[in-house]
N, C-alpha and C positions, 0 to 999 in steps of 0.2 A: 154827434147827431143831436138834433133839437127838435122833437115832435111838438106840434101845436104852436109853432112859432107865430103863425098868422091868425090864430084864433083870437078874436077881439075880447075886450073887457069894457065895461061901462066907463065913460069919461070921468076922470078924477080918481080911478082906482090906483092904489099904491100897494106894492108888494115887496116885502123884505124876505130874502132867502139866505139861509145859512146851510152849510153842508160839508160833506167830506167825499173825496174821490181817491181811489187807489189804483195805480197802474203798475203792472208787472210784466216784464219782458223786454223786448228790443224797442225801447222807447226812451225819449228824452223830454225834458221840459221844453226845449226848443227842438222839435222833431226834424228840423231841416239841417241839423249839423251833420257833416260828413264823417260820421263815426260808424264803424262796422262791428258786427257781432256784439251789439250792446246788450248789457244785462242790467236792468234798472228796477228799483222799487221806489216809486214816487208817491208820496202822500201829499194831498192838497186840501187845505181848508178853504171854503168858499164863502164869500160874503157879496151879496148883490142887492141892488135896489132898482125897481122898475116903477115908472109913473106913466099912466095913460093920459092922453089929452086929445083935444080936437085940433086937426090941422087942415085947413081949407075944407071943412065939412066932413073929413074922413077920420076914422079911428087911427090914432098914432100912439106910439110909446117910446120912451127913452129908457135904456138899461145901462147901468154902471156896474162893473164887476171888478173886485179887488181880491185876487187869490194869494194865498201864501202856501209855499211848498217846502217840504223837507225830503231829501232824496239821497239815494246811494246809487251811483252809476259807474260801470267799468266797461271797457271795450277797447277797440283798436282804431287809431288814427294813422293812415298811411303805413300800416303794418307795425306801428309802435303802440304798446299798451298805455292806456290812459284810465284813470279812476279818480273819483272824487265823492266825498260825503259833504253835502252842502244844504243850506236852508236859507229862506229869506222871502221877500215880497216879489211876486211876479209882476209882469207888465200890466198896466191898467187898461181895461177894455171899456169902450163906450159904444153903444149901438142905438141907431135910430131906425124905427120901423113904422111903415105907413101902409094901411090897407087901401088899395087903389079901387078895387071893385068889390061890391057885395057887403061892405061893412062901413056905412056912414057913422059919423060920431053919434053915440047913442047913450041913453040913460039906462037905469036898471030895468025898466019896463020893456024897452026895446030889445035889451039883451036877452031877457027871458023869452021873448017872442022868437028871437033868432035861434036860441037854443032848442026851442020846441019845433021850429021849422027851419032847419039849416039850409043855407043856399050857397052856391059856389062863391068863393072869396079869392081874390088875387091881391098879393101884397109884395112889397119891396123893402129892403133894409140895407143899411150900410153900417158896418162895424169897423171901428178904428182902434188899434192897439198901439198905445204910446210907449216909448222906451223908458219907462219909469222904474222897472225892476232892478234888482241887485245885479250888478255887472262888474267883473274884474277883468280889466283889459289884458292881464297877464295869464288868464286861464281860458281853456277851451270850453269847459262845462260851466254854464251859468244859468241862473233863473231868469234874468233879463236878457233881451235879444239885441239891445243897442241899435235898433232900427224901428221905423214905423211900418205897420202892416195895415192893409185895408181890405175888407171883404164886402163887396157888393153882392146882393143876392135877390132873387125873385122866387116867389113860391105861390102855390095855389092850394086850396082845400076844395075837394070835390066830394060832396055828400053822396054816398052810394044808397044809403037809407038814412033814416033819422039817427041811427046808432052807429053805422059804419061809415068812416070817412077815408078817402084816399088823399094823401098829401104828397105833393111833388115839389122839389126845390132844386135850383141850380145856382151856382155862384162861383166865385174865384177869390183866391188870396193873392194880393199884389204887395210886393215888398220893396222898400227902399234899400239902399246899400249900407252895409256895416263897414265903415272905413277904418275901424280900429280892431277888427278881428285878429286873433293872435297869429293866424297862419297867413295873413295878407287880406287885402280888401275882398269882401264877400258880396257877390251879386247873385241873385236868384230869379229865375223865370217864375211867372205866375203858376199857381196850382189851381186847376179848375176842378169842380166837384159837383156831384148830384146826389140827392137823397130821395128815398121813397119811404113813406110811413103808411102802414095800414093801422087805423085807429078804431078801437071798439069803445064806445061810450056806454057806461053802465047806468050812472046817475050823475047829477051835478058834482063835479070834482073828482069823480072816480072813472078812470079810463085806463086803457092799456094800448101800447103801440108796438108793433113788430116793424123793424126798420133796417134799412141798408144804405150804405153810402159808398160811392165810388169816387176816387180822386186821382188825378193824373197831372204830371208836370213837375215843376220845381227844380229843374236841372241848374246846378250851381257852377259859378266861376269864382275860384278862390286864388288870390295872388297871381291872377292872369292865366291860371290853368283851368280849362274847362273839364269838369268832372263827368263821369258816366254814372249819374245818380238820379236819373229821372224816375219819379214815382209813378206806379200804375197799380194801385191797391184797392181792395175791396174789403169792407167791414160789415158786420151784421150785429144787431143787438135787439133788446127788448126794454121797454120802459113802462112802469106802472105807477099811477098816481092814486093815492088813497086819502080821502078826507078823514080827518081825525077829530075835527071840531068845526064850528062855524067859521068859515073863511080861513081855515088852516089845512094844509095838505102836506103829506109826506110823499116824496117821489123817490123811487128806487129804480136804478138802471144797471144794465150789464151789456157790454159789447166785446166782441172778439174779432181778430183778423181772420178773414176767409182766404184771400189771396194777397200776398205781399211780394211785389216785384223788387222793391228796394225800400229800405227804411223800416217804418213802424210795423212790428209784429208782436202784438201784446194783448193782454186781457185787461179790461178796466171795469171797476165797479163804482157805483155812485149812490149816495143817499143824501137827500136834502129835505129841509123843513121850510115851508113858506107860509107866510101869514099876510093876508090882504086886509086893507083897512081904508 
């Protein structure tokens, strides 16, 4: 879940984020793998860079993410036990976001005016995950996924008051095939999702979000066999951003599974430090 995705920043803003995430439960670094009764502890170091710019008169940004994970996982594949302790670089993610309505390209003054008098904003984004992570063709559990993934999304920010915002978002993950998967060629249907965030702003850089996400789909075909593994899951969480110095913010988040029809059933904690310049 990603609150404040479409909240703009002045043109030319650059943000570097480092952080750490921990996931515990029925989860994998590639959550679409057909493994049952999973028990994992996954640690992930986060490094990302975001740059804002003007695009056809609108506020836009590009985000690059390079995660590194170390994990211990065990479970069952087709009734057979599997386990592995592994570490390495995850797949590279790059996202482009554009605010279509309500947030033209702006400087610091216009941004201060928007913050004081927020208005509805509509945005769209496309994230691309490239198969650059560590991948061993002879193993089931890997950090890389050996396939491309694309996530188009649209979202809106609806100010309820000057301090309370409602954020809505809808999107889908679309996957290419993994022709080298150890159990045979892997195909996967898209996973559609929706997010809701209730955001309370306290002061510049200090906000809290209560959030929920629902996602459905992702049924797989592996080696010609169509699996019964369609996801129909609901998660909820909370995120808090705390300013610690000028242009520096610490963000803390926690999320948990509420309903899990298949696949991910886990708790996740996150802490990041970001600096804008």
